[in-house]
N, C-alpha and C positions, 0 to 999 in steps of 0.2 A: 504493500499500499504506499502511496506517496505521502510525504509530510504535508501538513496544511499550508505550508508556504508555496507549494507547487499548485498551479491553477487546475491541474487535472485530478486532484484528489476527490473532488465531488462526484466524479463518475465511477469511482471504484465500486466493484460489485457488492462489497460488504456494505458500503454507505447506501447504495441503492436498495439493497434488501432490508436494511434496518429502517430506512425511511418509509418503506412500503407498509410497515407495521406501526407507524407513529401517527399522531394526530396533531401536527403542527398547524398553526393558522396559515392563511393563504400567503403566497410569496409577497414580499415587500411590506408585510405587516410589522410595525414596530412592536417588539416584545422585550420584556425584562426577564432575564434568566437568573435564578438563584444558583450561584456557583460556589460550592465549598472548596472545590479543588479535588474532590474524590472522583473516582472513575465515572460514577453515574452522572454527576453534574457536569463534568467535562464533556461527556458524550452528549448531554442535553445541549450544551453550547455549540459543539461541533455540528450536530444535526440541525440545529436551528439555522445555522449559516448555510448548510447544505440544502435546506428546504427553501432557501431564498428569503427568509425573514430578515428583518433588520434588528438584531438583538443588541441589548446592553447587558453586560455581566455585572452582577452585584454580589460581592462577597460580604458575609457578616462574620465579624470577629467577636466571639463570645468572651474572649479573654479568660478562658477557664484553665489554660495550661501555658507554661512558658514556651515562647517561640511561636505562638499562634499567629502573630502578625506576619511571620515569614510565609505563611500559607497564602496570604493575600498577594504576595509577590509572585508566587507560583501561578496563581489565577491570572494575574496581570500579564505574565509572560505568554500564556496560552491565548488570552484575549488579543494581545497585540499581534501575535502570529496569525490570528484569524482576521485581523483588522477590525476588531470589535471594541467599542468604548467600554470602559469598566471603572468601577469604583469599589472601595471597601468601606463598610460602616461598622464601627465598634459599638457594642452594647455591654451593659453591665448586668451580670447575673450573679447574685450572691450565692455562696455555697450553702448547702442545706438539703432538706428533704425535697423530694419531687423535682430534683434538679433537671431531669430530662424534659419534663413538661414545661417547666418555667423557662428553660433555654429555648424551647420551641416557640413559646409565646413571645419571648423577646425578639426572636429571629423574625417571626412574621410581622411583628409590630414595626420592625425596621425596614421591611420590604414593601414595595408598593402593591396596591390591590391588583389582582390579576396576574401576579408574578408566575412564571413558569418554573416548575420544580422537577427534579430528576428522579421521581419515584419510579420504581420498576416493578415487575411482577412479583419479585421477592418481597418488596415492601407491602404489596397488596396481601400476599399470603400471611405475612407476619401480623398485619393489622387485623385480619379476620380472626386469627388465633387469639390475639390480645383482647379483641372485643368479646369473643366467646368466653374468655376467662373472666370478663367483667359481668357475664350473665346477660349480655346484650341480646335483643331479639333480632328480627329481620333487618331493621335499620342499621344496627351496629355490624351485623354480619355482612352487610352490603359492602363494607370496606371503603376504599377510596374511590370516589366517583370518577370514571374516565372522562376525558374531555380535553380541550385545547390547553388547559393549564397544567395537565399531567400528560404531556405528549408522548413520553417514552414508557408509559405504564405497561405496554404490551411487550417490552423487551426484558430479557433476562440479565441479571447482574453479570454473569460470565461474559455476555456479549459486549457489555460496556467496557470490561477489562480488555477484551480482545481488540476492540476498536482503538482504545488508547494505546495499546502496545503496537498496533499496526501503524499508527500515526507518529510513533515516537514520543508520546506524551507520558510524563511521569506523574501519576495521580498522587495527591496527598494521602497519607495513611493516618487516619485518626485513631489513636490508641483507645479512645473512649468507646469505639465500636466493638471492642472485645471485653469491656468492663462488665463483669457479671452482676454488678449492682443494678444495672439497667435491665428491666424485664424484657425489653425487645431483644437485647443481645442474647439472653438465655433462650428465647424462642428461636432466634436465628441459629445459634450454635449448638443448642441442645435438643429442643423440641422438634424442629424440622428434620434433623438427621434421624431421630428416633422414629418419627412418622414414616420416613423413607424406608427405614429398616423393617418396621412392622408391616407396612403396606406393600413392600417389595416393588415400589415405584416412586417416581418423583411426585411429592405431594403438592408442589407449587401450582401446576396447572389445574389440579383438582380443587384447590382452595380458591383459585381465581374464578373457576367456573361456578363454584358455590356462591361466591360474592355476586356474580352476574345474575344468578337465579334469584338470590335473596333481594337484590336491588330491583329486579323487574316486579317481583311480588310486592315489595314494599311500596314501590311507586304507585301500583294499582291501589294498594290499601290507603295510601295518603290521598290519592285523587278521590276515592270513594268517601273517605272520612271528611273531605272538604265540604260535603253536603250537610254536615251536622253543625249546628251552632253550639260551640263549646260553652257559651255563657247561659244556655238554656238548660236548666237543671233537669227538667222533664225529658227533653230530647236526649240528653246524655244517659239518663237512667233507663230509658226504653230502647236505646240503640244496641245492636249486637256488641258484646264486650270488646272485641278487637277493634271495631270501628270507633267506639267511644273512647277507648284508651288512646288511639292514634290522634283523634281530634283534640284531646286534652294535651297530648305531648306536643303537637304542633302549636297549640295556643300558648303553652308555657315556654317553649324554647327561646323566644326572643327576650324573656325576662330573666333567664338563668345563664350565667357565665360558665364557660367550660363545657362539660359533658351535658347532653340533654337530660331532662328529668328521668330518673330511674322508675322502674315499675312500681316500687313501693310508694313513691310520691304520687304517681298517676292514680294508683288505687285509692289513696287517701282522698284525692280530689273527687273520684267517682263516689266515694262514700258520702261526701258532702252533697253531691247531686242526688243520691238516693235517700237523702234525709236521715242518714245514719249519724251524721255529726253536722254542726253548724259551720265549722271552719276547720282549716288544717294548715300546718306549716308545710311548705314544699321544700325549699332549699335557699340558703344564702339570703335570708331576710325576705323571701317571697312567701306570701300567705294567700290562700284562697278562701273567701267567705261567701255565704249564700244569703241573699236578701230578696225577698218577694219573688222567689223562684228563679232568680238570676245569680250566676256566679261572677264574682269580681276578684281581680288580682290586686292585692295590696302589697306595696313595697315598703319595707321597714328598714330603717338604718340600723346597723349593728349596734348593740348597747355597749 
């Protein structure tokens, strides 16, 4: 394969094959690519250029380990070789519990809306397992929704590594990706290999298909539940349970930060609708009360 400094690299058979399984926006579309410097995000940037988009690369430095700023330099070198503008943004993430999720929130807060990310099929499979471990239903098991913001979701992680090697790119190796403190890493390095051994086959395509099936079913459920007024206590109480629960979940989601309301919270709201209680706490200062047959969301400041 030719290096990205050679104008013929875009027509390489591997580039053509990978692009045929991606969902990039139309050529000449300005896009922002989140580029950490790993193989997946470098592949995202390379393929965005090959797809004819006009990308900008944005690197986010979480400052969580010594030398992290040097990774921005690596991203800059690749971006410049591709003739792509780039910048690095530093964020502050305090050490402590739930570090992975807080770092993710800080990263997305620093990136513009609609940013393209380098999630792959492995990320999809890991997300499905993590959601199942949370006890999530069809919505959670739907995983990462495909679309133009996740253009390489159909590619495998090994393919991104092959592409980088073929172009002579040296991806950043993030040591935190093997840290067993983070649940996703244990799923990646322990759970998926065990599933492959037990099932005697690669579990990633199966989990991706499972996500697709759950997403189709959940989209239908959401569309049908849209016909129910979640503030009408009687309508909720008499609707099929699955539809009533989804109507409540969609209603509450904008009021709750982080994960959507869990099943226990949804059931408490349905108990209010069924006249089994007058009000209930949902999460994070959100309360639902019934007045004259109508449900209302009350937002309370933490004491």
